[in-house]
C-alpha positions as CSV (number, residue, x, y, z in Angstrom):
1,M,49.3,-176.0,-40.2
2,S,48.4,-172.5,-41.2
3,D,44.8,-173.4,-41.7
4,E,44.6,-174.9,-38.3
5,H,46.3,-171.8,-36.9
6,D,43.8,-169.6,-38.5
7,D,40.9,-171.6,-37.3
8,D,42.2,-171.5,-33.8
9,A,42.5,-167.7,-34.0
10,Q,39.0,-167.4,-35.2
11,D,37.7,-169.6,-32.5
12,R,39.4,-167.5,-29.9
13,R,38.0,-164.3,-31.2
14,A,34.5,-165.9,-31.3
15,D,34.9,-167.1,-27.7
16,D,36.2,-163.8,-26.5
17,P,33.4,-161.2,-26.4
18,Q,35.7,-158.3,-25.7
19,A,37.5,-159.0,-28.9
20,Q,34.4,-158.3,-30.8
21,E,33.4,-155.0,-29.1
22,P,36.1,-152.9,-30.7
23,Q,34.8,-153.9,-34.1
24,A,31.3,-153.0,-33.2
25,G,32.5,-149.8,-31.7
26,G,34.7,-149.1,-34.7
27,G,31.7,-149.6,-37.0
28,Q,29.6,-147.2,-35.0
29,Q,32.4,-144.6,-35.1
30,E,32.5,-144.8,-38.9
31,Q,28.7,-144.2,-39.1
32,D,28.5,-141.4,-36.5
33,P,29.8,-138.6,-38.7
34,Q,27.3,-139.4,-41.4
35,D,24.5,-139.8,-39.0
36,G,25.4,-136.5,-37.2
37,G,25.5,-134.7,-40.5
38,A,22.1,-136.0,-41.4
39,H,20.7,-135.0,-38.1
40,A,22.2,-131.4,-38.5
41,E,20.7,-131.1,-42.0
42,D,17.3,-132.4,-41.0
43,A,17.0,-130.3,-37.7
44,P,14.5,-127.3,-37.9
45,E,15.8,-123.7,-37.6
46,E,14.8,-121.8,-34.5
47,P,12.3,-118.9,-35.1
48,R,13.8,-115.4,-35.2
49,E,12.1,-112.2,-33.8
50,P,10.9,-109.8,-36.5
51,A,13.0,-106.6,-36.7
52,A,11.2,-103.4,-35.5
53,A,9.7,-101.3,-38.4
54,Q,11.5,-97.9,-38.9
55,P,9.0,-94.9,-38.9
56,S,8.9,-92.9,-42.1
57,G,9.7,-89.2,-42.4
58,R,6.1,-88.2,-42.4
59,Q,5.4,-90.2,-39.3
60,R,8.3,-88.6,-37.5
61,L,7.1,-85.1,-38.5
62,L,3.6,-85.8,-37.2
63,A,5.0,-87.2,-34.0
64,G,7.0,-84.0,-33.5
65,L,4.0,-81.7,-34.3
66,W,1.3,-83.5,-32.4
67,P,0.5,-83.2,-29.7
68,P,1.5,-79.5,-29.7
69,R,4.0,-78.4,-27.0
70,A,3.9,-74.6,-27.2
71,S,4.9,-72.2,-24.4
72,R,2.8,-69.3,-23.2
73,A,5.0,-66.8,-25.1
74,Q,4.6,-68.8,-28.3
75,L,0.8,-69.0,-27.9
76,T,0.7,-65.2,-27.3
77,V,2.8,-64.5,-30.4
78,A,0.5,-66.9,-32.4
79,V,-2.6,-65.1,-31.2
80,L,-1.1,-61.7,-32.1
81,L,-0.1,-62.8,-35.5
82,F,-3.6,-64.2,-36.1
83,V,-5.2,-60.9,-35.0
84,L,-2.7,-58.9,-37.2
85,G,-3.4,-61.1,-40.2
86,L,-7.2,-60.8,-39.7
87,G,-6.9,-57.0,-39.4
88,L,-4.8,-56.8,-42.6
89,A,-7.3,-59.0,-44.4
90,I,-10.2,-56.8,-43.3
91,Q,-8.3,-53.6,-44.3
92,V,-7.4,-55.0,-47.7
93,N,-11.0,-56.1,-48.2
94,T,-12.3,-52.6,-47.2
95,T,-9.8,-50.9,-49.5
96,S,-10.7,-53.2,-52.3
97,D,-14.4,-52.4,-51.8
98,N,-13.8,-48.7,-51.7
99,G,-11.5,-48.9,-54.7
100,G,-14.2,-50.8,-56.6
101,A,-16.8,-48.3,-55.6
102,L,-14.6,-45.4,-56.9
103,R,-13.8,-47.3,-60.1
104,G,-17.5,-47.7,-60.7
105,A,-18.3,-44.0,-60.0
106,R,-19.0,-41.5,-62.7
107,Q,-16.7,-38.7,-63.5
108,E,-19.1,-36.1,-62.1
109,D,-19.2,-38.1,-58.8
110,L,-15.4,-38.3,-58.7
111,V,-15.1,-34.5,-59.2
112,R,-17.7,-33.9,-56.5
113,I,-15.8,-36.2,-54.0
114,L,-12.5,-34.5,-54.8
115,T,-14.1,-31.1,-54.3
116,E,-15.5,-32.2,-50.9
117,V,-12.1,-33.5,-49.9
118,D,-10.4,-30.3,-50.9
119,N,-13.0,-28.2,-48.9
120,R,-12.6,-30.4,-45.9
121,T,-8.8,-30.1,-46.1
122,Q,-9.1,-26.3,-46.3
123,R,-11.4,-26.2,-43.3
124,L,-9.0,-28.3,-41.3
125,E,-6.1,-26.1,-42.3
126,D,-8.1,-23.0,-41.2
127,E,-9.0,-24.7,-37.9
128,K,-5.3,-25.6,-37.4
129,R,-4.2,-22.0,-38.0
130,G,-6.9,-20.7,-35.6
131,L,-5.8,-23.1,-32.9
132,E,-2.1,-22.1,-33.4
133,T,-3.1,-18.5,-33.0
134,Q,-5.0,-19.2,-29.8
135,R,-2.0,-21.1,-28.5
136,S,0.3,-18.2,-29.3
137,E,-2.1,-15.8,-27.6
138,L,-2.4,-18.0,-24.5
139,Q,1.4,-18.4,-24.4
140,S,1.9,-14.7,-24.7
141,S,-0.7,-14.0,-22.0
142,S,0.9,-16.6,-19.8
143,D,4.3,-15.0,-20.3
144,Q,2.9,-11.5,-19.6
145,A,1.2,-12.8,-16.5
146,A,4.5,-14.4,-15.3
147,E,6.4,-11.2,-16.1
148,A,3.8,-9.1,-14.2
149,L,4.0,-11.4,-11.2
150,K,7.8,-11.2,-11.3
151,Q,7.7,-7.4,-11.4
152,T,5.1,-7.3,-8.6
153,R,7.3,-9.4,-6.4
154,Q,10.3,-7.3,-7.2
155,K,8.3,-4.1,-6.4
156,E,7.1,-5.7,-3.2
157,Q,10.7,-6.5,-2.2
158,Q,11.8,-3.0,-2.9
159,L,9.0,-1.5,-0.9
160,G,9.7,-3.8,1.9
161,I,13.3,-2.7,2.0
162,L,12.3,1.0,2.0
163,A,9.7,0.4,4.7
164,G,12.2,-1.6,6.7
165,T,10.0,-4.7,6.9
166,V,12.4,-7.1,5.2
167,T,16.1,-7.8,5.6
168,A,18.5,-6.3,3.1
169,E,22.1,-7.1,2.1
170,G,24.6,-5.8,-0.4
171,P,27.8,-3.8,-0.8
172,G,28.3,-0.7,1.4
173,I,30.2,0.7,4.3
174,T,30.2,0.5,8.1
175,L,30.6,3.9,9.8
176,T,31.5,3.8,13.5
177,I,31.2,7.0,15.5
178,T,32.9,7.0,18.9
179,D,32.0,9.8,21.3
180,P,33.8,9.4,24.6
181,H,33.0,13.0,25.8
182,G,29.3,13.0,24.8
183,G,29.6,15.9,22.4
184,V,27.6,14.3,19.6
185,A,24.0,15.4,19.6
186,A,21.0,14.3,17.6
187,D,21.5,17.0,14.9
188,S,25.0,15.6,14.2
189,L,23.6,12.1,13.6
190,L,20.8,13.6,11.5
191,D,23.4,15.4,9.3
192,T,25.3,12.2,8.9
193,L,22.1,10.4,7.8
194,Q,21.3,13.1,5.3
195,E,24.8,13.0,3.8
196,L,24.5,9.2,3.4
197,R,21.1,9.4,1.7
198,A,22.4,12.1,-0.7
199,A,25.3,9.8,-1.6
200,G,22.9,7.0,-2.6
201,A,22.3,5.0,0.5
202,E,19.5,2.5,0.0
203,A,19.2,0.8,3.4
204,I,20.5,2.1,6.8
205,Q,20.6,0.7,10.3
206,I,22.0,2.6,13.3
207,N,22.8,0.2,16.1
208,D,19.6,-1.9,16.3
209,V,17.2,0.7,14.8
210,R,16.2,0.5,11.2
211,V,16.1,3.9,9.5
212,V,13.2,4.6,7.2
213,A,11.6,7.7,5.6
214,D,9.9,8.9,8.8
215,T,12.8,8.3,11.2
216,Y,13.5,11.2,13.6
217,F,16.2,12.0,16.1
218,T,15.8,13.7,19.5
219,D,18.1,14.5,22.4
220,G,17.1,12.9,25.7
221,A,18.4,13.1,29.3
222,D,20.4,9.9,28.8
223,G,21.5,10.6,25.2
224,V,20.2,10.5,21.7
225,L,16.9,8.8,20.9
226,I,16.0,7.5,17.4
227,D,12.3,7.0,16.8
228,G,11.9,7.3,20.5
229,R,14.3,4.5,21.2
230,P,17.5,5.4,23.1
231,V,20.8,4.5,21.5
232,S,24.3,4.7,23.0
233,Q,27.7,5.2,21.6
234,P,29.5,4.0,19.7
235,Y,27.0,4.7,17.0
236,V,27.4,2.1,14.3
237,F,25.9,2.9,10.9
238,K,25.4,-0.1,8.5
239,V,24.8,1.4,5.1
240,I,24.0,-0.4,1.8
241,G,25.0,1.4,-1.4
242,N,28.0,2.1,-3.6
243,P,31.0,2.2,-1.4
244,Q,32.9,4.4,-3.9
245,D,30.2,7.1,-3.5
246,L,29.5,6.7,0.2
247,E,33.0,7.0,1.7
248,P,34.0,10.2,-0.3
249,A,30.8,11.9,0.7
250,L,31.7,11.6,4.4
251,N,35.3,12.7,3.9
252,I,34.7,15.9,1.9
253,P,36.1,19.1,3.4
254,G,33.7,20.5,5.9
255,G,31.8,17.2,5.8
256,V,30.7,14.7,8.4
257,V,34.1,13.5,9.5
258,Q,35.6,17.0,10.1
259,T,32.5,18.1,11.9
260,L,32.6,15.1,14.3
261,E,36.3,15.7,14.9
262,K,35.5,19.3,16.0
263,E,33.1,17.7,18.5
264,Q,36.0,15.5,19.8
265,A,34.5,12.4,18.3
266,T,36.1,10.0,15.8
267,A,34.6,8.4,12.7
268,D,35.9,5.2,11.2
269,V,34.7,4.1,7.7
270,V,35.2,0.6,6.4
271,R,34.2,-0.6,3.0
272,S,32.6,-4.1,2.5
273,Q,31.1,-6.1,-0.3
274,K,28.4,-7.5,2.0
275,I,26.6,-5.4,4.5
276,V,23.6,-7.0,6.2
277,V,20.8,-4.7,7.4
278,D,18.6,-7.0,9.6
279,A,16.9,-4.7,12.0
280,L,13.2,-4.7,11.1
281,R,10.3,-2.5,11.7
282,P,6.7,-3.7,12.3
283,L,4.4,-3.5,9.3
284,K,1.8,-0.8,10.0
285,Q,-1.7,-1.0,8.6
286,P,-3.2,2.4,7.6
287,D,-6.2,3.5,9.5
288,Y,-7.9,5.5,6.8
289,A,-6.0,5.1,3.5
290,R,-7.3,2.4,1.1
291,S,-6.1,1.2,-2.3
292,S,-7.9,3.0,-5.2
293,S,-7.1,0.2,-7.7
294,R,-9.9,-2.2,-8.6
C-alpha cells in the first residue's frame, strides 16, 4: 500500500511540470553564489590613471628664477651694483699693481719718491697759504669798500639835510610866533634863527620855507620875506635838535621870548620827539666850481 502510494506520488510529480521547476530553480540558486564568486575573481581590474609626478626642490627653484621677473627699480639697483663692483675690482687691481711696483723698487727709488711727495706737499701748502692770504686781502678790501660806500652815503645824506634837498626828521621843538599887531620885523625873525642855530639846531623850516646856510630875511610892503618869498604870521618854526637845549635858549632873560613880548607878540614852544622838516629846496648846479678830486 505504501509502495503504491509512493509510486502514485512520483507519477504525479513526473506528470506535473510545475512541480519540477522549483527543484531546478533551487539547484540553480545553490550554484549562483559559487558561480558569482568565480566571475568576481576572474573579472579584470579597471585601469587607474597614473598619479602626477611632484616636482623636486631644484625644479621649483628654477621655475621661480626663470624666466626672471624683475622690476625697473631692481634692474637699476642691479646695474649700479655691477658698476660699483667693477670699479672696486679695477681700484683693487690698480692698487695691487702700484703696490707691487713699489715693493719691487730699490731703496734709492723709494727715497726719491718720498722726497718728491714731500716737496709736492710743501708746494701745495705754500699755495694754500697764499690763496688764504689773497682771500683775506680781498675780504678786507671788500669790507673797506663797503664801509667807504656806507660813509659816503651817510655824508651825502648829511649834506642833503644841510642843503635842504632831502627831508629830515628827529626830536626837536615847534616855535609858533603870533604877531596880531604886525610888530615883528625881519630882524626879529633873524635873531630867533641865530639863537636856534647857536643852541644846536640841525634843520629848520619856517612855514613852508626851508632854512639853509644862505637864507636871508627882508621886510616887504606886505610883511616879511624869506629868501624872497613872502611869509605871513603866525610864523611857525619847525626845528630839529636837542629839545633840552633849544627851549632854554629861547627863554633866557633878555632872549627871544622876552624880545617878542616887548613887540606885543607871543611865542609858544612845544617839545616833540618827532619833528618832520619836509620843505625842500631845489638842487643848484654850480656854474664855475668843479670837483678837484680825481
